[in-house]
C-alpha positions in Angstrom: 0.0 0.0 0.0 1.4 3.3 -1.1 0.6 6.6 0.6 1.6 10.1 -0.1 2.0 12.4 2.9 2.5 16.1 2.2 4.5 18.4 4.4 1.4 20.4 5.3 -0.4 17.3 6.6 2.7 16.3 8.6 3.0 19.7 10.1 -0.7 19.7 11.0 -0.3 16.3 12.7 2.7 17.7 14.7 0.7 20.8 15.7 -2.3 18.7 16.8 -0.1 16.4 18.9 1.7 19.4 20.5 -1.4 21.4 21.2 -3.5 18.5 22.4 -0.9 17.2 24.8 -0.1 20.6 26.2 -3.8 21.3 26.8 -4.4 17.9 28.4 -1.3 18.2 30.5 -2.4 21.6 31.8 -5.8 20.2 32.8 -4.3 17.2 34.4 -1.8 19.3 36.4 -4.6 21.7 37.5 -6.7 18.7 38.6 -3.8 17.3 40.6 -3.1 20.7 42.2 -6.7 21.0 43.2 -6.6 17.4 44.6 -3.5 18.4 46.7 -5.3 21.4 48.1 -8.2 19.2 49.0 -6.0 16.7 50.8 -4.2 19.5 52.7 -7.5 21.2 53.4 -5.8 24.5 52.6 -6.6 27.6 50.6 -3.0 28.0 49.5 -2.9 28.3 45.7 0.7 27.1 45.3 -0.3 23.5 44.5 -2.6 24.8 41.7 0.1 27.0 40.3 2.8 24.3 40.4 0.4 21.7 39.0 -0.5 23.9 36.0 3.1 24.7 35.2 4.2 21.1 35.6 1.3 19.9 33.5 2.2 22.2 30.7 5.8 20.9 30.7 4.7 17.3 31.0 2.3 17.7 28.1 5.1 19.2 26.0 7.3 16.2 26.8 4.5 13.8 25.9 4.0 15.6 22.6 7.7 15.0 21.8 7.3 11.4 22.7 4.2 10.9 20.6 5.8 12.7 17.6 9.0 10.6 17.9 7.2 7.2 18.2 4.6 7.9 15.5 5.1 5.7 12.4 5.7 7.8 9.3 2.5 8.6 7.5 0.2 7.4 10.2 -2.6 9.3 12.0 -1.8 9.0 15.8 -4.2 6.7 17.7 -4.0 5.2 21.1 -6.4 2.7 22.8 -6.3 2.5 26.6 -8.2 0.3 28.9 -11.2 2.6 29.4 -10.9 5.0 26.5 -9.3 5.9 23.2 -7.6 9.1 22.1 -5.5 10.9 19.6 -2.6 11.6 22.0 -1.0 10.0 25.0 -2.0 12.7 27.5 -5.8 12.3 27.0 -5.6 8.7 28.5 -3.9 10.1 31.6 -6.3 13.0 31.9 -9.5 10.9 31.6 -8.1 8.3 34.0 -7.4 11.1 36.5 -10.9 12.3 36.3 -12.3 8.8 36.6 -10.2 8.3 39.7 -11.4 11.6 41.2 -15.1 10.7 40.5 -14.6 7.2 41.9 -12.9 8.5 45.0 -15.6 11.0 45.6 -18.3 8.3 45.4 -16.4 5.9 47.7 -15.7 8.8 50.1 -19.3 9.7 50.2 -20.3 6.1 50.8 -17.9 5.9 53.8 -19.3 9.1 55.3 -22.9 7.8 54.9 -22.0 4.6 56.7 -20.3 6.5 59.5 -23.1 9.1 59.6 -20.6 11.9 59.1 -20.7 15.1 57.0 -20.6 14.2 53.3 -18.4 17.2 52.4 -15.4 15.6 54.0 -15.9 12.4 52.0 -16.2 14.3 48.8 -13.1 16.4 49.5 -10.7 13.7 50.6 -12.1 11.0 48.4 -11.8 13.0 45.2 -8.3 14.1 46.2 -7.0 10.6 46.8 -8.9 9.3 43.8 -7.4 11.9 41.5 -3.8 10.9 42.4 -4.7 7.2 42.1 -6.3 7.8 38.8 -3.2 9.7 37.6 -0.9 6.9 38.6 -3.1 4.4 36.8 -3.3 6.7 33.8 0.5 6.6 33.5 0.5 2.8 33.5 -2.4 2.8 31.1 -0.8 5.1 28.6 2.7 3.7 28.6 2.2 0.0 29.5 -1.3 -1.2 28.7 -2.4 1.0 25.8 -2.0 -0.1 22.2 -0.6 2.4 19.8 -0.2 2.7 16.0 2.8 0.4 15.9 0.9 -2.3 17.8 -2.0 -2.2 15.3 0.4 -2.2 12.4 2.4 -5.2 13.7 -0.7 -7.2 14.5 -2.1 -6.5 11.1 1.0 -7.7 9.4 1.1 -10.9 11.4 -2.5 -11.7 10.6 -2.0 -11.4 6.9 -1.3 -14.4 4.7 -0.4 -12.4 1.7 1.7 -9.3 1.5 -1.1 -7.4 -0.3 -4.8 -8.3 0.4 -8.1 -6.8 -0.7 -11.7 -7.9 -1.1 -14.1 -7.9 -3.9 -17.8 -9.1 -3.7 -17.7 -12.7 -2.6 -13.9 -13.1 -3.0 -10.8 -12.3 -1.0 -7.7 -11.7 -3.2 -4.1 -12.1 -2.1 -1.0 -11.0 -4.0 2.5 -12.4 -3.3 1.9 -15.1 -0.7 5.0 -16.9 0.5 4.6 -20.6 1.4 6.6 -23.7 2.2 5.9 -26.7 -0.1 6.6 -30.2 1.2 6.8 -33.4 -0.9 8.1 -37.0 -0.7 11.4 -37.7 -2.6 11.4 -41.3 -3.9 14.3 -40.9 -6.3 16.9 -42.5 -4.0 17.0 -45.7 -2.1 15.4 -44.1 1.0 12.3 -42.1 1.2 12.7 -38.5 2.4 10.6 -35.4 2.7 11.8 -32.3 1.1 10.8 -28.7 1.7 10.9 -26.0 -0.9 9.9 -22.3 -0.5 7.4 -21.1 -3.0 5.8 -17.8 -3.9 2.2 -17.7 -5.0 1.7 -14.5 -7.0 -2.1 -14.6 -6.8 -4.5 -16.4 -4.4 -8.3 -16.3 -4.6 -10.6 -17.3 -1.8 -14.4 -17.4 -2.1 -16.4 -16.1 0.8 -20.0 -17.1 1.6 
């Protein structure tokens, strides 16, 4: 399969990865800063400021990573455990919010059981949950998630022919390497010989 990628399209892809990662990083950092303030039960805005700045820098770093690891000519795609996205940072961001929401729910449940004010459960539960979600998001994005190269590799491994396409009721394969085996009875002893072959065209009928 041949594809032509123009410089404008490549630059647009780079800009999208950079802008998306920086924005998501800023939101993630802000959320973690707010979570830290909740855990400290303090009105000091320093965690929010530090979180925003760190998130922007982290997002820029993730953008460079995405650009460096993106296969040439491909549109970036990442599939995490709970969500998909078009950059690495969106997986971390959404997992962070999932963690905060889950923590708030669990914190509220604990307060209800203990017959205590719900505000404390929401405050500390969401704070802890946000940090737990952030940690899980890092693992999700860099360890568990599938990226472009994973889909490309799996697609190549699943193919019988180098080039495959479908027409109504038929699957057509071009250039299919195979290993042909046969019995050799020419000598005094029987033997099995293997020879590599190359099928130029293979046709399979589908029902």
